[in-house]
C-alpha positions, 0 to 999 in steps of 0.5 A, a space after each residue: 246189293 244190285 241183284 237184290 234191287 233188281 228183285 225189288 223193281 217189279 214189286 215197286 212197279 206193282 205199287 206205282 201202277 196202283 190205279 186207285 192210289 193215283 186217282 185218289 191223290 188227283 182227287 185230293 189235289 182238287 179238294 178245298 185244301 188241296 196243298 195241305 191235303 195232298 201233302 197229308 195224303 202223300 205222308 199217309 201213303 208213304 207211311 203205309 209203305 214203310 209200316 207194311 215193309 218194316 212190319 213184315 221184315 220185323 216179323 220175318 226177323 223174329 221168326 229167324 227165317 234168315 238164320 235157318 239153313 232150310 227155311 220152314 215150310 210156311 215160307 214157300 207157302 207164303 210165296 204161293 199165297 202172295 202169288 195167288 193173291 196177285 193173280 186174283 188181283 190181276 184177274 179182277 183188274 182185267 175183268 173190271 177193265 173189260 166190262 168198262 170197255 164193253 159198256 163204253 162200246 155198247 153206249 149209243 147216247 152221249 149220256 151212256 158214254 159218260 155213265 160208262 166212263 171211269 168214275 171215282 169210287 164212292 169213297 172218294 166222291 166226297 174227298 173234296 171236303 176232307 181235312 188234312 188228317 182225314 186225307 192222311 188217313 185215306 192215303 194210309 188206308 188205301 195202301 194197307 187195306 189193298 191186298 195187292 199193294 200189301 202183297 208187294 210190300 210183304 214180298 219185298 220184305 221177304 226178299 230183304 230178309 232172305 238175301 245174303 247182303 249186309 244189314 246196312 245194304 238191306 236198309 239202303 235197299 228198303 229205303 230205295 224201294 220205299 222212295 221209288 214206290 211212292 213216286 206215283 203219288 209224289 209226282 202229282 203232289 210236286 206238280 201241284 206245289 210247283 205249278 200251282 193253278 197251272 197244274 189243274 189241266 195236266 192233273 185232270 188229264 193224268 187222272 183220266 189217263 190212269 183210270 182209262 189206260 193203265 189196267 192192261 199194263 197193271 194186269 201184265 205186271 201183276 201176273 209177272 210178279 205172281 209168276 215170280 212168287 209162285 216160282 219161288 214157292 214151288 222151288 222152296 217146297 
């Protein structure tokens, strides 16, 4: 099971390093119903991970991928598609962060610097008025509608299904993967619940740091995962 967990680590990190998820949860933590909304968002995000992982695993099981001596052609093709998706995601994150850096470097007036600094997406600018149900739906949607996060979950399900470990070990690996993947959202929520009002300043710093500094690290991680998936796809052809 150890080798299986090692394969899952980069994929879990790919989900952990999703900047939008962390920026969104910090925005939820500053909403009018911060505590209940943040818990709802965490539940929604975790359900997104579980549903994506379990759904992909069930589909692969129904197609009897593991029972075949030679997996069908679509298995390596799926690896290649996941790799291409993650490469496209890496390029998108890189170009977006580069434009932001160039805009801030070209700014001359204080107002220009503020305008060029990382801002919340429009869909999150009204999050402070969300109710718990909507916050939960936001967490779920941000995962299942994000092709990068979904690609990581599908790749993790393929690793589980194509592994030679016992079903019990696969379940344990899946639980560990989902719990590790949710930490980037769970930690800020726990910080609010434990420190309460004292958490405001560190949470604001976390949001600013994530929005400003994680892009290049995320690019490198996505490129690494993409290379792994493309390698598996080429080997299976």
